[in-house]
N, CA, C and O of each residue as an XYZ file, in Angstrom:
312
protein
N     -32.976    -19.543    -33.121
C     -32.800    -18.145    -32.777
C     -32.489    -17.357    -34.039
O     -31.688    -17.786    -34.870
N     -33.105    -16.241    -34.171
C     -32.879    -15.445    -35.372
C     -31.658    -14.539    -35.185
O     -31.136    -14.375    -34.082
N     -31.231    -13.968    -36.294
C     -30.078    -13.072    -36.244
C     -30.348    -11.843    -35.388
O     -29.442    -11.319    -34.740
N     -31.599    -11.383    -35.388
C     -31.963    -10.199    -34.603
C     -31.846    -10.481    -33.103
O     -31.370     -9.642    -32.338
N     -32.289    -11.681    -32.695
C     -32.198    -12.058    -31.288
C     -30.735    -12.212    -30.863
O     -30.355    -11.814    -29.761
N     -29.927    -12.788    -31.739
C     -28.501    -12.943    -31.437
C     -27.825    -11.584    -31.317
O     -26.994    -11.382    -30.432
N     -28.167    -10.669    -32.183
C     -27.587     -9.330    -32.132
C     -27.987     -8.629    -30.840
O     -27.171     -7.938    -30.230
N     -29.249     -8.803    -30.417
C     -29.692     -8.200    -29.165
C     -28.955     -8.797    -27.964
O     -28.572     -8.076    -27.042
N     -28.759    -10.118    -27.982
C     -28.045    -10.764    -26.882
C     -26.595    -10.293    -26.818
O     -26.071    -10.037    -25.734
N     -25.953    -10.179    -27.966
C     -24.566     -9.715    -28.004
C     -24.478     -8.273    -27.522
O     -23.556     -7.921    -26.786
N     -25.428     -7.436    -27.932
C     -25.450     -6.038    -27.492
C     -25.622     -5.946    -25.977
O     -24.940     -5.168    -25.310
N     -26.545     -6.752    -25.442
C     -26.757     -6.744    -23.994
C     -25.516     -7.242    -23.256
O     -25.154     -6.704    -22.210
N     -24.868     -8.267    -23.801
C     -23.651     -8.803    -23.171
C     -22.542     -7.759    -23.175
O     -21.840     -7.596    -22.177
N     -22.380     -7.052    -24.289
C     -21.349     -6.013    -24.358
C     -21.664     -4.862    -23.403
O     -20.762     -4.352    -22.739
N     -22.921     -4.450    -23.325
C     -23.312     -3.393    -22.386
C     -23.009     -3.801    -20.951
O     -22.447     -3.020    -20.184
N     -23.381     -5.029    -20.590
C     -23.129     -5.517    -19.240
C     -21.626     -5.576    -18.955
O     -21.181     -5.217    -17.865
N     -20.862     -6.024    -19.927
C     -19.410     -6.106    -19.762
C     -18.799     -4.725    -19.546
O     -18.009     -4.531    -18.622
N     -19.163     -3.770    -20.395
C     -18.586     -2.432    -20.273
C     -19.012     -1.738    -18.986
O     -18.192     -1.091    -18.335
N     -20.280     -1.863    -18.612
C     -20.722     -1.256    -17.361
C     -20.048     -1.911    -16.160
O     -19.665     -1.229    -15.209
N     -19.906     -3.225    -16.205
C     -19.245     -3.936    -15.111
C     -17.787     -3.535    -14.975
O     -17.315     -3.259    -13.872
N     -17.072     -3.503    -16.095
C     -15.659     -3.122    -16.065
C     -15.505     -1.653    -15.679
O     -14.570     -1.291    -14.965
N     -16.408     -0.820    -16.143
C     -16.358      0.594    -15.775
C     -16.589      0.792    -14.297
O     -15.918      1.607    -13.663
N     -17.546      0.045    -13.734
C     -17.808      0.144    -12.302
C     -16.593     -0.295    -11.494
O     -16.218      0.371    -10.529
N     -15.975     -1.407    -11.880
C     -14.778     -1.890    -11.174
C     -13.655     -0.867    -11.286
O     -12.968     -0.596    -10.301
N     -13.458     -0.298    -12.470
C     -12.414      0.702    -12.661
C     -12.650      1.912    -11.764
O     -11.727      2.385    -11.101
N     -13.879      2.410    -11.742
C     -14.189      3.570    -10.897
C     -14.019      3.250     -9.418
O     -13.497      4.070     -8.662
N     -14.453      2.071     -9.002
C     -14.320      1.671     -7.601
C     -12.848      1.593     -7.195
O     -12.470      2.100     -6.139
N     -12.022      0.966     -8.021
C     -10.598      0.840     -7.685
C      -9.908      2.203     -7.691
O      -9.049      2.463     -6.848
N     -10.273      3.071     -8.630
C      -9.710      4.417     -8.667
C     -10.083      5.183     -7.405
O      -9.236      5.846     -6.807
N     -11.336      5.098     -7.001
C     -11.788      5.747     -5.773
C     -11.055      5.175     -4.564
O     -10.682      5.921     -3.658
N     -10.848      3.878     -4.540
C     -10.130      3.236     -3.441
C      -8.695      3.754     -3.337
O      -8.216      4.027     -2.237
N      -8.013      3.891     -4.464
C      -6.639      4.409     -4.464
C      -6.617      5.861     -3.978
O      -5.758      6.233     -3.179
N      -7.554      6.679     -4.457
C      -7.589      8.083     -4.053
C      -7.868      8.237     -2.556
O      -7.236      9.052     -1.885
N      -8.803      7.465     -2.044
C      -9.117      7.539     -0.614
C      -7.923      7.075      0.220
O      -7.633      7.659      1.264
N      -7.232      6.033     -0.232
C      -6.058      5.546      0.489
C      -4.956      6.601      0.509
O      -4.325      6.816      1.545
N      -4.719      7.261     -0.623
C      -3.704      8.317     -0.671
C      -4.100      9.487      0.220
O      -3.254     10.049      0.916
N      -5.371      9.858      0.205
C      -5.853     10.941      1.053
C      -5.652     10.604      2.529
O      -5.219     11.452      3.310
N      -5.965      9.380      2.905
C      -5.754      8.967      4.297
C      -4.273      9.015      4.654
O      -3.921      9.415      5.764
N      -3.413      8.619      3.745
C      -1.977      8.651      3.986
C      -1.491     10.079      4.211
O      -0.694     10.334      5.114
N      -1.973     11.010      3.384
C      -1.594     12.414      3.535
C      -2.076     12.953      4.878
O      -1.341     13.663      5.564
N      -3.301     12.619      5.254
C      -3.845     13.095      6.529
C      -3.033     12.553      7.697
O      -2.721     13.298      8.627
N      -2.688     11.281      7.668
C      -1.906     10.685      8.752
C      -0.524     11.320      8.827
O      -0.032     11.597      9.921
N       0.109     11.556      7.680
C       1.437     12.168      7.685
C       1.401     13.582      8.231
O       2.329     13.997      8.924
N       0.345     14.332      7.932
C       0.260     15.706      8.432
C      -0.062     15.747      9.918
O       0.395     16.651     10.619
N      -0.836     14.791     10.412
C      -1.183     14.793     11.827
C      -0.091     14.177     12.689
O      -0.035     14.434     13.891
N       0.767     13.376     12.098
C       1.842     12.729     12.845
C       3.056     13.644     12.833
O       3.775     13.709     11.836
N       3.293     14.354     13.938
C       4.383     15.317     13.989
C       5.630     14.771     14.667
O       6.653     15.453     14.712
N       5.565     13.557     15.192
C       6.728     12.984     15.869
C       7.749     12.502     14.852
O       7.408     12.093     13.742
N       9.001     12.561     15.257
C      10.076     12.016     14.428
C      10.115     10.504     14.627
O       9.655     10.010     15.656
N      10.657      9.757     13.656
C      10.733      8.301     13.814
C      11.515      7.875     15.059
O      11.161      6.886     15.701
N      12.569      8.608     15.402
C      13.347      8.256     16.587
C      12.508      8.427     17.850
O      12.656      7.658     18.799
N      11.637      9.418     17.870
C      10.775      9.621     19.039
C       9.742      8.517     19.143
O       9.387      8.096     20.244
N       9.262      8.049     18.018
C       8.257      6.980     18.022
C       8.869      5.700     18.573
O       8.254      5.016     19.392
N      10.086      5.374     18.123
C      10.739      4.154     18.566
C      11.354      4.292     19.952
O      11.705      3.288     20.572
N      11.490      5.510     20.443
C      12.098      5.717     21.744
C      13.611      5.608     21.700
O      14.245      5.389     22.732
N      14.196      5.758     20.522
C      15.647      5.626     20.391
C      16.278      7.011     20.323
O      15.690      7.955     19.795
N      17.471      7.111     20.861
C      18.226      8.355     20.767
C      19.024      8.355     19.471
O      19.192      7.320     18.826
N      19.512      9.534     19.103
C      20.304      9.631     17.880
C      21.684      8.999     18.044
O      22.254      8.489     17.079
N      22.208      9.030     19.231
C      23.551      8.509     19.490
C      23.486      7.262     20.364
O      22.608      7.128     21.217
N      24.439      6.345     20.135
C      24.572      5.168     20.994
C      25.875      5.338     21.771
O      26.874      5.809     21.227
N      25.856      4.954     23.032
C      27.088      5.080     23.804
C      28.108      4.039     23.343
O      27.758      3.089     22.642
N      29.343      4.215     23.729
C      30.449      3.376     23.239
C      30.302      1.922     23.670
O      30.613      1.016     22.897
N      29.836      1.687     24.881
C      29.696      0.307     25.362
C      28.672     -0.460     24.535
O      28.902     -1.612     24.168
N      27.540      0.178     24.242
C      26.510     -0.467     23.432
C      27.023     -0.736     22.022
O      26.746     -1.787     21.444
N      27.767      0.212     21.476
C      28.345      0.041     20.144
C      29.312     -1.146     20.129
O      29.306     -1.941     19.189
N      30.131     -1.264     21.160
C      31.083     -2.366     21.261
C      30.353     -3.707     21.354
O      30.739     -4.674     20.698
N      29.308     -3.762     22.163
C      28.547     -5.004     22.335
C      27.899     -5.421     21.015
O      27.894     -6.603     20.672
N      27.359     -4.469     20.284
C      26.728     -4.779     18.992
C      27.766     -5.306     18.008
O      27.518     -6.287     17.307
N      28.932     -4.655     17.953
C      29.998     -5.104     17.041
C      30.463     -6.514     17.394
O      30.692     -7.326     16.497
N      30.605     -6.817     18.680
C      31.025     -8.157     19.087
C      29.956     -9.192     18.748
O      30.284    -10.298     18.320
N      28.702     -8.851     18.930
C      27.628     -9.788     18.602
C      27.612    -10.087     17.105
O      27.362    -11.224     16.702
N      27.872     -9.090     16.292
C      27.925     -9.295     14.831
C      29.099    -10.225     14.484
O      28.961    -11.127     13.658
N      30.257     -9.992     15.128
C      31.429    -10.851     14.871
C      31.137    -12.292     15.255
O      31.485    -13.217     14.520
N      30.494    -12.487     16.416
C      30.175    -13.834     16.863
C      29.185    -14.494     15.896
O      29.311    -15.674     15.570
N      28.219    -13.726     15.456
C      27.210    -14.256     14.548
C      27.836    -14.677     13.213
O      27.448    -15.693     12.637
N      28.785    -13.907     12.736
C      29.426    -14.221     11.449
C      30.474    -15.327     11.615
O      30.943    -15.882     10.621
N      30.840    -15.647     12.837
C      31.804    -16.713     13.071
C      33.240    -16.254     12.950
O      34.132    -17.073     12.727
N      33.482    -14.978     13.089
C      34.847    -14.450     12.951
C      35.603    -14.544     14.263
O      36.766    -14.148     14.335
């Protein structure tokens, strides 16, 4: 193989490498942007509060609070 052929092969390899890496970079950048855009759209369309989604009230009654505290004590072995 002559030096000219080797230089052409190296040039082609570098071109393929740069185009390949550039394509991957652009694809991943586009993927991140689309994901962020979808997140913004979902947040704007979702008007419910987290407590409404879970079906939980802001306050717990005293009996439930007592039961939870006792369960924690039992779990810790106190």
